[in-house]
C-alpha distance (Angstrom), angle and dihedral (degrees) to the residues before:
residue distance angle dihedral
X1 . . .
X2 3.80 . .
X3 3.80 112.4 .
X4 3.79 118.9 -165.2
X5 3.77 122.8 -143.0
X6 3.78 122.6 -142.4
X7 3.80 89.7 -108.7
X8 3.79 92.3 54.5
X9 3.80 91.0 53.1
X10 3.79 93.6 49.7
X11 3.79 108.4 130.5
X12 3.83 109.1 -114.5
X13 3.79 114.7 -115.2
X14 3.79 129.1 -161.6
X15 3.80 112.4 -137.1
X16 3.80 87.4 -136.2
X17 3.82 133.7 6.8
X18 3.80 118.5 -81.0
X19 3.79 121.8 -145.9
X20 3.77 133.4 -163.2
X21 3.81 106.9 -133.2
X22 3.79 103.8 179.2
X23 3.78 144.0 -31.3
X24 3.77 141.5 -158.8
X25 3.77 142.7 -172.3
X26 3.76 142.2 -167.3
X27 3.76 127.6 -127.8
X28 3.82 113.2 -81.0
X29 3.79 125.0 -135.3
X30 3.80 141.9 150.0
X31 3.80 89.2 -106.8
X32 3.79 139.9 9.3
X33 3.81 105.2 -170.3
X34 3.79 89.5 164.3
X35 3.83 97.2 52.4
X36 3.76 134.1 62.7
X37 3.80 120.6 -139.8
X38 3.79 93.0 -109.5
X39 3.81 90.1 55.4
X40 3.80 90.0 56.5
X41 3.81 89.8 49.9
X42 3.80 89.8 49.5
X43 3.82 88.9 51.3
X44 3.81 90.0 54.7
X45 3.82 94.5 46.7
X46 3.80 91.5 46.0
X47 3.81 91.4 53.1
X48 3.81 90.1 49.4
X49 3.80 91.1 52.0
X50 3.79 96.3 45.5
X51 3.80 91.1 46.9
X52 3.82 89.5 68.4
X53 3.79 95.7 35.9
X54 3.78 97.8 -100.2
X55 3.77 134.9 122.8
X56 3.81 115.8 -120.8
X57 3.81 88.5 -108.4
X58 3.81 91.5 54.6
X59 3.80 91.6 48.2
X60 3.79 92.8 48.9
X61 3.80 88.4 54.1
X62 3.82 89.0 70.4
X63 3.82 97.8 47.4
X64 3.80 116.3 103.7
X65 3.82 103.7 170.8
X66 3.80 134.2 11.6
X67 3.81 132.7 -143.4
X68 3.79 118.9 -164.9
X69 3.79 128.0 -166.9
X70 3.79 128.4 -164.7
X71 3.77 123.1 147.4
X72 3.80 107.4 -147.6
X73 3.79 128.2 30.0
X74 3.82 86.3 -167.2
X75 3.80 93.3 70.1
X76 3.79 94.9 60.7
X77 3.81 95.8 29.4
X78 3.80 88.3 -128.1
X79 3.78 128.7 116.6
X80 3.80 115.0 -152.3
X81 3.77 91.0 22.6
X82 3.80 88.0 166.0
X83 3.79 89.9 66.2
X84 3.78 91.2 51.3
X85 3.81 93.2 50.7
X86 3.82 91.4 44.2
X87 3.80 88.7 54.5
X88 3.82 94.1 45.9
X89 3.80 91.6 49.6
X90 3.80 88.9 55.3
X91 3.79 94.9 -119.3
X92 3.79 100.4 126.2
X93 3.01 129.5 151.0
X94 3.82 93.7 29.1
X95 3.79 116.7 108.4
X96 3.78 115.8 -91.7
X97 3.77 138.9 171.1
X98 3.79 137.0 -171.6
X99 3.81 123.8 -122.5
X100 3.81 127.1 -156.1
X101 3.79 124.9 176.8
X102 3.81 101.7 142.1
X103 3.80 115.4 -113.1
X104 3.82 90.2 -4.4
X105 3.80 92.7 59.4
X106 3.81 93.4 110.7
X107 3.78 93.9 52.2
X108 3.79 92.0 42.8
X109 3.80 90.4 52.9
X110 3.80 90.0 56.4
X111 3.81 88.9 45.4
X112 3.80 90.7 57.7
X113 3.81 94.4 44.6
X114 3.81 91.4 48.5
X115 3.81 91.9 51.4
X116 3.80 90.4 52.0
X117 3.81 89.9 56.2
X118 3.82 94.5 39.4
X119 3.81 91.3 53.7
X120 3.78 94.5 49.1
X121 3.79 93.8 -115.5
X122 3.81 90.1 118.1
X123 3.79 132.5 18.3
X124 3.80 91.4 -158.7
X125 3.79 129.8 20.1
X126 3.79 137.2 -180.0
X127 3.80 122.0 -134.9
X128 3.80 110.3 -167.5
X129 3.81 127.9 172.8
X130 3.79 135.8 179.0
X131 3.78 144.0 157.2
X132 3.80 132.7 -153.1
X133 3.81 106.0 -156.0
X134 3.80 101.0 154.0
X135 3.79 102.2 76.5
X136 3.80 95.0 74.7
X137 3.84 131.1 50.9
X138 3.81 115.8 -92.7
X139 3.81 94.0 -110.1
X140 3.80 90.9 51.3
X141 3.79 89.9 47.7
X142 3.79 91.0 52.4
X143 3.79 88.2 49.8
X144 3.81 91.0 54.6
X145 3.80 91.9 48.1
X146 3.81 91.8 49.3
X147 3.80 88.9 55.4
X148 3.80 85.2 77.2
X149 3.80 87.5 72.4
X150 3.80 120.1 85.6
X151 3.81 100.1 -79.6
X152 3.80 92.8 -159.5
X153 3.81 96.6 53.0
X154 3.81 113.6 13.3
X155 3.80 109.4 26.3
X156 3.84 96.1 64.8
X157 3.81 88.4 62.5
X158 3.81 93.5 62.6
X159 3.76 132.0 -26.8
X160 3.81 97.2 -135.7
X161 3.80 129.4 76.1
X162 3.79 93.4 -137.4
X163 3.81 86.6 70.3
X164 3.80 91.6 57.6
X165 3.80 92.9 49.2
X166 3.80 92.1 44.5
X167 3.80 88.3 58.0
X168 3.79 90.6 49.5
X169 3.81 91.0 48.3
X170 3.80 91.0 53.5
X171 3.79 92.0 47.1
X172 3.80 92.0 46.4
X173 3.78 95.4 53.9
X174 3.79 91.8 43.5
X175 3.79 88.3 58.7
X176 3.81 104.6 28.6
X177 3.82 106.5 14.4
X178 3.78 121.8 108.8
X179 3.78 88.2 -149.5
X180 3.78 135.4 -25.7
X181 3.82 95.7 -108.1
X182 3.80 97.2 47.7
X183 3.77 93.3 45.1
X184 3.80 90.6 48.4
X185 3.81 90.2 54.7
X186 3.81 91.5 51.0
X187 3.80 89.6 54.0
X188 3.80 89.7 49.9
X189 3.80 91.0 52.5
X190 3.82 89.2 61.7
X191 3.79 89.9 57.1
X192 3.81 91.9 48.0
X193 3.81 91.0 50.2
X194 3.80 96.7 47.4
X195 3.79 96.9 42.9
X196 3.80 86.4 47.2
X197 3.80 95.0 53.9
X198 3.81 89.1 48.5
X199 3.82 87.8 67.5
X200 3.81 90.1 74.4
X201 3.84 94.6 46.5
X202 3.84 115.6 87.7
X203 3.81 91.0 -163.1
X204 3.82 93.1 55.5
X205 3.79 124.5 112.6
X206 3.81 102.4 -157.3
X207 3.80 115.9 32.9
X208 3.80 110.4 169.6
X209 3.77 138.2 170.4
X210 3.81 98.9 -148.1
X211 3.79 140.7 148.3
X212 3.79 134.5 -131.5
X213 3.79 87.6 -103.9
X214 3.81 90.2 55.7
X215 3.80 89.8 55.6
X216 3.80 92.8 47.1
X217 3.81 91.0 50.5
X218 3.80 96.0 47.7
X219 3.84 115.7 107.1
X220 3.80 118.8 -77.9
X221 3.80 114.6 -111.6
X222 3.81 97.7 176.1
X223 3.80 115.0 -15.3
X224 2.99 124.6 -73.0
X225 3.82 90.8 15.1
X226 3.76 116.4 82.9
X227 3.78 131.4 -170.2
X228 3.80 93.5 -90.0
X229 3.82 91.3 50.4
X230 3.80 90.9 62.9
X231 3.79 133.9 84.6
X232 3.79 123.4 -115.5
X233 3.78 133.5 -97.4
X234 3.78 102.6 -129.3
X235 3.77 148.5 175.4
X236 3.79 120.5 -142.9
X237 3.80 148.5 96.2
X238 3.80 139.1 -120.4
X239 3.80 135.9 -179.7
X240 3.79 143.7 -176.2
X241 3.78 133.8 -163.9
X242 3.81 118.4 -139.2
X243 3.80 125.4 -171.1
X244 3.78 145.2 164.5
X245 3.80 118.0 -91.5
X246 3.80 99.1 -95.1
X247 3.80 93.9 46.6
X248 3.81 93.5 42.6
X249 3.80 93.3 56.0
X250 3.79 90.8 47.1
X251 3.80 89.0 55.3
X252 3.82 99.2 45.5
X253 3.79 141.9 -2.7
X254 3.78 99.8 -118.0
X255 3.81 116.3 30.5
X256 3.79 117.6 171.2
X257 3.78 128.3 -124.7
X258 3.78 112.1 -112.5
X259 3.79 129.2 -157.0
X260 3.79 122.2 178.7
X261 3.80 137.2 174.6
X262 3.80 137.0 170.2
X263 3.78 141.0 -147.4
X264 3.79 135.9 -176.4
X265 3.79 142.8 -163.5
X266 3.79 137.8 -167.8
X267 3.80 119.6 -72.7
X268 3.82 86.1 -137.5
X269 3.78 94.2 88.8
X270 3.80 96.2 176.5
X271 3.81 90.0 54.3
X272 3.79 98.0 52.2
X273 3.78 105.4 128.8
X274 3.79 122.7 -135.8
X275 3.78 117.0 -113.5
X276 3.77 144.3 166.3
X277 3.81 109.3 -64.7
X278 3.84 112.1 -108.6
X279 3.79 102.9 -128.9
X280 3.79 124.2 -129.3
X281 3.83 119.3 -140.8
X282 3.82 92.2 -96.3
X283 3.82 93.4 53.2
X284 3.80 130.0 83.1
X285 3.82 130.6 -142.2
X286 3.81 92.9 -114.5
X287 3.81 94.9 45.9
X288 3.79 96.1 97.3
X289 3.80 100.8 30.4
X290 3.80 92.4 107.3
X291 3.82 96.0 35.2
X292 3.79 92.7 116.2
X293 3.80 91.4 50.1
X294 3.80 93.7 50.3
X295 3.80 94.0 39.0
X296 3.84 110.9 20.2
X297 3.78 107.5 -139.5
X298 3.81 92.3 20.9
X299 3.79 93.6 112.3
X300 3.81 91.1 72.9
X301 3.80 92.7 93.9
X302 2.96 127.8 -159.0
X303 3.81 94.1 6.5
X304 3.78 115.6 121.9
X305 3.79 96.1 -37.1
X306 3.80 102.7 62.8
X307 3.78 143.6 35.8
X308 3.81 113.8 -125.7
X309 3.83 90.1 -169.7
X310 3.81 90.5 58.9
X311 3.80 91.2 47.0
X312 3.81 90.8 50.6
X313 3.80 98.0 48.1
X314 3.82 89.5 48.4
X315 3.82 89.9 46.6
X316 3.81 90.2 56.4
X317 3.82 98.6 37.0
X318 3.82 95.9 48.2
X319 3.77 90.5 54.2
X320 3.81 92.4 44.9
X321 3.81 91.3 52.6
X322 3.81 99.7 34.5
X323 3.81 95.6 -113.7
X324 3.81 110.2 162.2
X325 3.80 99.7 171.8
X326 3.81 121.3 9.0
X327 3.80 93.3 -151.8
X328 3.82 90.8 55.4
X329 3.81 103.3 32.1
X330 3.81 99.9 41.1
X331 3.80 128.1 63.7
X332 3.83 99.7 -158.3
X333 3.81 141.8 -10.7
X334 3.80 138.7 -145.5
X335 3.80 108.8 -150.1
X336 3.80 132.5 -172.4
X337 3.80 101.3 -104.8
X338 3.80 96.6 177.6
X339 3.80 84.7 151.3
X340 3.78 130.5 3.8
X341 3.80 90.5 -110.4
X342 3.81 92.8 53.6
X343 3.80 88.9 55.2
X344 3.80 90.6 57.4
X345 3.79 92.4 45.6
X346 3.80 91.4 52.0
X347 3.82 92.7 52.9
X348 3.77 86.8 65.0
X349 3.78 98.5 39.7
X350 3.81 92.8 56.4
X351 3.80 95.1 41.9
X352 3.81 101.9 -108.3
X353 3.80 85.7 125.9
X354 3.82 131.3 6.3
X355 3.80 119.1 -99.6
X356 3.75 111.7 -73.7
X357 3.79 94.4 21.2
X358 3.80 103.1 74.6
X359 3.78 94.5 116.1
X360 3.81 89.2 64.9
X361 3.82 89.1 70.5
X362 3.80 88.3 66.0
X363 3.78 98.2 35.7
X364 3.82 92.3 50.0
X365 3.81 91.8 54.0
X366 3.82 92.1 -125.6
X367 3.82 90.7 126.7
X368 3.84 94.3 62.2
X369 3.79 127.7 86.2
X370 3.80 86.3 -131.3
X371 3.78 112.1 26.9
X372 3.83 105.8 -124.7
X373 3.82 90.0 -153.4
X374 3.81 96.6 54.3
X375 3.81 106.5 16.5
X376 3.82 89.1 -127.8
X377 3.80 129.8 112.0
X378 3.78 112.8 -69.7
X379 3.78 115.0 -111.2
X380 3.81 95.8 -126.8
X381 3.82 113.6 5.3
X382 3.81 114.6 -151.3
X383 3.80 132.5 -153.8
X384 3.78 99.0 -5.9
X385 3.81 86.7 166.3
X386 3.80 89.4 66.0
X387 3.79 90.8 -103.1
X388 3.77 123.7 -132.3
X389 3.79 89.9 -45.1
X390 3.79 97.3 54.3
X391 3.80 107.1 17.2
X392 3.81 109.8 32.7
X393 3.77 150.9 -67.4
X394 3.80 104.4 -146.8
X395 3.78 85.6 157.2
X396 3.81 103.4 -142.3
X397 3.80 90.7 44.5
X398 3.80 99.9 41.2
X399 3.80 101.4 88.1
X400 3.79 90.0 44.0
X401 3.81 92.4 49.9
X402 3.80 88.4 54.2
X403 3.81 91.8 53.9
X404 3.82 92.4 47.0
X405 3.81 89.6 52.1
X406 3.82 91.0 49.0
X407 3.80 92.1 50.0
X408 3.81 92.8 51.9
X409 3.81 89.9 58.5
X410 3.81 93.8 50.4
X411 3.80 90.9 46.2
X412 3.82 87.7 50.5
X413 3.80 88.2 -128.9
X414 3.79 98.8 111.7
X415 3.80 94.7 106.4
X416 3.80 91.9 43.2
X417 3.81 90.0 61.0
X418 3.80 103.0 31.2
X419 3.78 94.7 41.3
X420 3.81 96.5 48.9
X421 3.84 107.9 119.9
X422 3.81 91.0 -158.4
X423 3.80 90.4 59.1
X424 3.81 92.2 50.6
X425 3.80 89.6 48.9
X426 3.81 92.7 48.5
X427 3.83 87.4 57.8
X428 3.79 91.3 50.8
X429 3.81 92.0 -107.4
X430 3.77 135.7 122.4
X431 3.79 115.0 -127.8
X432 3.83 105.9 -120.1
X433 3.78 114.1 -105.2
X434 3.79 88.6 -135.1
X435 3.82 92.7 47.3
X436 3.82 111.7 162.8
X437 3.80 125.9 -146.4
X438 3.81 106.8 -132.3
X439 3.80 96.3 -178.4
X440 3.81 108.5 145.2
X441 3.83 105.9 -120.9
X442 3.81 114.5 -115.4
X443 3.80 92.3 -6.0
X444 3.79 111.8 -170.8
X445 3.80 106.1 157.3
X446 3.79 136.2 24.1
X447 3.78 140.8 173.3
X448 3.80 135.4 -147.3
X449 3.81 127.5 -164.6
X450 3.81 118.1 -156.5
X451 3.80 110.9 -167.4
X452 3.80 135.8 -172.0
X453 3.78 130.3 -150.3
X454 3.77 111.2 -44.2
X455 3.78 90.8 -22.0
X456 3.79 102.0 -57.1
X457 3.82 92.3 138.6
X458 3.81 128.8 8.3
X459 3.80 133.7 175.6
X460 3.79 128.5 -161.4
X461 3.81 116.9 -154.9
X462 3.80 120.2 -170.7
X463 3.81 121.5 -167.9
X464 3.79 123.3 -166.4
X465 3.75 136.4 179.7
X466 3.83 105.3 -115.1
X467 3.81 90.7 -123.4
X468 3.80 91.2 56.4
X469 3.79 105.5 49.8
X470 3.80 117.4 148.6
X471 3.78 99.3 -142.9
X472 3.77 138.3 34.6
X473 3.77 117.8 -119.3
């Protein structure tokens, strides 16, 4: 059993506040034969500059260090891709470094940039992520991605991540499911919701107006996961600029406070040992004492049914930011829905619902902007971007895209960007005549989870409007 020391549970502390100044993203698609990777990165940086009324040259004049995330060199057939992008952005000879933590690469890139500012090393830093997943066949791409599993222990059992998550889905419903059919329908509802929200997002790759039955009839990839339960293979780029307080307010009028923390767990999923559950601020010591009685087998935490890395990054980040209860203190979340089952697991790991009761978040309607059960505003809307299932999973960019989407809600500029007909047209799309504004009303605080593999590395980013902080510092 893992036993934490007091030093390991020390709450991380930035030496000075870190602010998110701006962010940008490219369009996302399965393939961009007409665009090079550096052009997509330029698109993202240009959007970030224009968002705060600067030219790209003016924005670059503030940047001191650069952090670049892309998951697999194999996709672009280019080692040190970060150096190539740094050159193409015209940022040589500033210091730069590449970041790779699998599916969490985007979040980890922000983590590194934020620490540079928090430490005083840089007053302003760029975090840029991208992925080029269209230059290899899909099966070869899945093979590359699966190489992020432990190749001695896990990979021989199936060289595709859907197989790992299918096993977790089966284990989860054996322990926590009311019945296979009802649980399967709840998973499908997540896909319907996220593909549906993608319809109002011009950046999104896979907008769809589908039903639960459509999901259940889509082809099986690895039972019980079907095609529409799975995230996308994408091409695209996203970036954010982080800065210290003085620099941030010189660059824009309303920067956002940023808190970020990370956690990890062994790649050897089958060997993850059960342990005492680290409690989040909204949980009590006696909350899980009867877990094995209510859900036989549920005491084997984290096992196959939870992600310790997600629990740990939330444990740190909530305490850094003063979050006591995510459903009360946050206004929306962007979660890493690589598969519909991973979405449910994450609800529990970050304390939106107790362990074993994650499906209730969907079934209650709390995860919608407008609760379909009540017709009122959802308590904690999730993945209004469309998530990885509806919007994209250009791996190195994903966690950054999530943070950009969160920031737009807090800035109350989500509709301004997503509803702009010129932007839709520039992407070769027609803005839907029935386009829906999914701006979260009075948004003050949001959270993004960036997740790797089957929970090998996870980051938790919390954004807050400076007038609505939860703790004094």
